[in-house]
KOLDRENKOL-343749 format. One record per residue (C-alpha): chain; x, y, z. Coordinates in steps of 0.5 Angstrom, whole numbers, plus 500, padded with zeros to 3 digits. Layout:
residues N
NODE c   x   y   z
NODE A   X   Y   Z
...
end
This chain:
residues 366
NODE c   x   y   z
NODE A 323 881 532
NODE A 327 877 527
NODE A 322 873 522
NODE A 323 866 523
NODE A 322 861 517
NODE A 318 854 520
NODE A 314 849 516
NODE A 307 850 518
NODE A 301 845 516
NODE A 295 847 512
NODE A 289 842 510
NODE A 289 839 504
NODE A 284 834 501
NODE A 285 827 500
NODE A 282 822 494
NODE A 276 818 498
NODE A 280 811 496
NODE A 286 813 499
NODE A 281 815 506
NODE A 279 809 506
NODE A 286 806 507
NODE A 286 802 513
NODE A 291 806 518
NODE A 295 800 523
NODE A 297 803 530
NODE A 304 799 533
NODE A 301 795 539
NODE A 305 799 543
NODE A 302 806 542
NODE A 302 810 547
NODE A 295 814 549
NODE A 298 820 550
NODE A 305 823 547
NODE A 308 830 550
NODE A 312 834 544
NODE A 319 835 546
NODE A 324 840 542
NODE A 327 836 536
NODE A 320 832 534
NODE A 318 832 528
NODE A 311 830 526
NODE A 314 824 522
NODE A 318 822 529
NODE A 311 822 533
NODE A 308 819 527
NODE A 312 814 528
NODE A 311 813 535
NODE A 304 812 534
NODE A 303 808 526
NODE A 306 802 523
NODE A 306 806 517
NODE A 308 813 518
NODE A 307 815 511
NODE A 300 815 513
NODE A 301 821 518
NODE A 295 825 515
NODE A 290 820 517
NODE A 293 821 524
NODE A 293 828 524
NODE A 285 829 523
NODE A 282 836 523
NODE A 274 838 523
NODE A 273 841 517
NODE A 269 846 520
NODE A 276 848 523
NODE A 277 855 520
NODE A 284 857 523
NODE A 288 851 525
NODE A 295 853 528
NODE A 301 850 530
NODE A 303 844 535
NODE A 309 846 540
NODE A 314 842 545
NODE A 310 842 552
NODE A 303 840 548
NODE A 300 833 550
NODE A 297 830 544
NODE A 292 824 546
NODE A 290 819 542
NODE A 282 818 541
NODE A 278 815 536
NODE A 272 818 532
NODE A 265 815 531
NODE A 267 810 526
NODE A 273 808 531
NODE A 278 810 527
NODE A 285 813 531
NODE A 286 820 531
NODE A 291 825 535
NODE A 289 831 538
NODE A 291 837 542
NODE A 290 835 550
NODE A 285 842 550
NODE A 285 840 558
NODE A 292 841 560
NODE A 294 846 554
NODE A 289 852 555
NODE A 290 858 550
NODE A 296 855 546
NODE A 296 854 539
NODE A 294 847 537
NODE A 296 843 529
NODE A 296 844 522
NODE A 297 839 516
NODE A 301 838 510
NODE A 308 842 511
NODE A 309 849 507
NODE A 314 855 508
NODE A 310 861 513
NODE A 314 867 516
NODE A 312 867 524
NODE A 315 872 529
NODE A 314 868 535
NODE A 320 865 538
NODE A 319 858 540
NODE A 319 853 534
NODE A 313 849 531
NODE A 314 842 530
NODE A 316 841 523
NODE A 315 835 518
NODE A 322 835 517
NODE A 327 840 519
NODE A 328 845 514
NODE A 334 848 516
NODE A 337 841 515
NODE A 334 839 508
NODE A 334 846 505
NODE A 340 847 502
NODE A 340 841 499
NODE A 333 842 496
NODE A 334 848 493
NODE A 341 847 489
NODE A 342 840 488
NODE A 341 839 480
NODE A 342 833 474
NODE A 342 835 467
NODE A 343 831 461
NODE A 349 832 456
NODE A 344 835 452
NODE A 342 839 457
NODE A 349 842 459
NODE A 350 843 452
NODE A 345 849 452
NODE A 347 852 458
NODE A 352 858 458
NODE A 358 858 462
NODE A 364 862 466
NODE A 369 865 460
NODE A 373 869 465
NODE A 373 873 471
NODE A 376 881 472
NODE A 383 879 475
NODE A 385 874 470
NODE A 385 869 475
NODE A 384 861 474
NODE A 380 861 479
NODE A 375 867 482
NODE A 372 867 489
NODE A 368 872 492
NODE A 366 880 491
NODE A 370 878 484
NODE A 366 879 477
NODE A 366 874 472
NODE A 364 874 465
NODE A 359 869 461
NODE A 358 867 454
NODE A 350 869 454
NODE A 345 875 454
NODE A 344 875 462
NODE A 338 879 465
NODE A 340 884 469
NODE A 339 884 477
NODE A 337 876 477
NODE A 340 871 480
NODE A 344 866 478
NODE A 347 859 481
NODE A 354 857 478
NODE A 355 849 477
NODE A 361 845 476
NODE A 360 839 472
NODE A 360 832 477
NODE A 360 825 475
NODE A 355 822 470
NODE A 350 817 474
NODE A 348 811 471
NODE A 342 805 472
NODE A 346 800 475
NODE A 340 795 470
NODE A 340 798 464
NODE A 347 802 464
NODE A 343 808 460
NODE A 346 815 463
NODE A 341 818 468
NODE A 345 825 467
NODE A 350 829 470
NODE A 350 830 477
NODE A 352 838 478
NODE A 356 841 484
NODE A 354 848 486
NODE A 360 853 486
NODE A 357 860 488
NODE A 352 864 486
NODE A 352 872 484
NODE A 347 877 480
NODE A 348 879 473
NODE A 350 886 473
NODE A 351 887 465
NODE A 346 884 461
NODE A 352 883 455
NODE A 351 883 447
NODE A 353 876 444
NODE A 351 878 438
NODE A 357 883 437
NODE A 361 878 442
NODE A 360 882 448
NODE A 359 877 454
NODE A 354 878 460
NODE A 358 880 467
NODE A 356 877 474
NODE A 358 879 481
NODE A 360 873 485
NODE A 356 874 491
NODE A 357 868 495
NODE A 362 862 493
NODE A 362 854 496
NODE A 368 853 493
NODE A 372 857 488
NODE A 369 859 481
NODE A 373 856 474
NODE A 372 858 467
NODE A 368 852 464
NODE A 362 853 470
NODE A 355 852 468
NODE A 351 858 469
NODE A 343 857 471
NODE A 338 862 474
NODE A 337 861 481
NODE A 330 858 481
NODE A 331 855 474
NODE A 328 848 476
NODE A 330 849 483
NODE A 323 851 485
NODE A 319 845 490
NODE A 312 845 492
NODE A 310 849 499
NODE A 306 843 501
NODE A 309 835 500
NODE A 302 830 500
NODE A 306 824 502
NODE A 304 818 500
NODE A 306 811 499
NODE A 309 810 492
NODE A 305 805 487
NODE A 306 798 488
NODE A 310 797 481
NODE A 315 801 484
NODE A 323 798 484
NODE A 329 801 484
NODE A 335 803 487
NODE A 339 808 490
NODE A 345 811 485
NODE A 348 816 489
NODE A 349 821 495
NODE A 350 827 495
NODE A 355 827 501
NODE A 358 821 497
NODE A 358 817 503
NODE A 359 809 503
NODE A 354 809 508
NODE A 348 814 509
NODE A 342 814 514
NODE A 337 819 516
NODE A 336 826 513
NODE A 342 824 507
NODE A 339 827 501
NODE A 340 821 496
NODE A 339 820 487
NODE A 335 814 485
NODE A 334 810 478
NODE A 327 812 477
NODE A 324 818 476
NODE A 318 822 471
NODE A 318 817 466
NODE A 316 811 471
NODE A 311 815 474
NODE A 315 818 480
NODE A 312 824 483
NODE A 314 828 489
NODE A 312 827 496
NODE A 312 819 494
NODE A 314 815 500
NODE A 318 809 498
NODE A 322 803 502
NODE A 329 802 503
NODE A 331 794 502
NODE A 337 790 502
NODE A 339 783 499
NODE A 342 779 504
NODE A 349 777 502
NODE A 348 770 497
NODE A 350 763 500
NODE A 352 757 496
NODE A 352 750 498
NODE A 360 747 497
NODE A 363 740 499
NODE A 365 743 506
NODE A 358 746 507
NODE A 354 753 505
NODE A 359 759 504
NODE A 358 765 502
NODE A 358 767 495
NODE A 364 772 496
NODE A 368 768 499
NODE A 367 761 495
NODE A 372 759 489
NODE A 370 760 483
NODE A 369 752 482
NODE A 364 752 488
NODE A 360 758 484
NODE A 360 754 478
NODE A 358 747 481
NODE A 355 749 488
NODE A 347 750 489
NODE A 346 757 491
NODE A 340 760 495
NODE A 335 766 493
NODE A 336 771 499
NODE A 331 774 501
NODE A 331 782 502
NODE A 330 785 508
NODE A 327 792 510
NODE A 332 798 512
NODE A 326 804 512
NODE A 323 809 508
NODE A 325 815 504
NODE A 321 821 501
NODE A 322 824 494
NODE A 322 831 494
NODE A 325 833 486
NODE A 324 829 481
NODE A 327 829 473
NODE A 326 824 467
NODE A 329 818 469
NODE A 332 820 477
NODE A 330 823 483
NODE A 332 826 489
NODE A 330 824 496
NODE A 331 824 503
NODE A 332 819 507
NODE A 327 819 513
NODE A 329 813 517
NODE A 333 807 517
NODE A 334 801 521
NODE A 342 800 519
NODE A 345 805 514
NODE A 343 805 507
NODE A 348 804 501
NODE A 349 805 494
NODE A 345 799 490
NODE A 340 799 495
NODE A 333 797 493
NODE A 328 802 493
NODE A 321 799 492
NODE A 313 800 495
NODE A 314 801 503
NODE A 312 796 507
end
């Protein structure tokens, strides 16, 4: 039987200060929930919680349980309260005798089961982006080896060709090849955040090369997203690409404030499960698993001689002489960070009330 990769949940510890935070149930939170195919732990938590990123406090386990299981479609989840009056979700044992129950935080696990367990985020949707999307500084790009040509002498190379690289590579090591994409800038400081690089193909080194004698290494191209050209950068497959198997989701620090600077789809508007980049990274104390709120400032308004008008429609004179308002920021949804660079980070949008846009504000979730 073919093995399927699923996201399972394993018990993890949380600081006492985090556990002390009080979770808030939705006013219309149901007493029970029947799990259906397509449900995720995040979706289910949204049904019950005002702050779904605090899902670990709802999906608590007895610490004496040594073999927690998974939640499956058809399971009935019941909202109960512990001895301190705190809410928690449990699988209704009476309605589901002998069936697997639930596990904790997401990590990759192999199972021989045909049915798909409920996951925090659908791995099959986010894995392609989480694995290969990357950001390099100009200095980092200058240090990377690159493709200099192919065995057929074509300008562009596709699958099953051999390409040559100006470096000594490790035989049998898999490599990714990237084209240099757009340079991203911080909209506030205009400082460069780095270059977004686009994956064009992957392959395996079959000859190590000897650059001391100007002999390039050889890569056999095994897969392509588009044609590989001379100048494409070459990076070991897992260099900077490894992700934690467990995301300890938590609210971002209260001091955080930044903006969305790119969507990997290059769409103008984007919603749930879109992969985006923000102008905050390790130097701003951003960490993997941080949940951030998405906000947008409402369109500006100025008082004119003819009454209030939107700034975008007002004349230059009205903008200069009129009285404008400090418009409120409206809450749109949340995203979770899964990869952190020095000055920027990559995240996945968990949910939005309306499509998000470039330059939308990111801050602590509400």
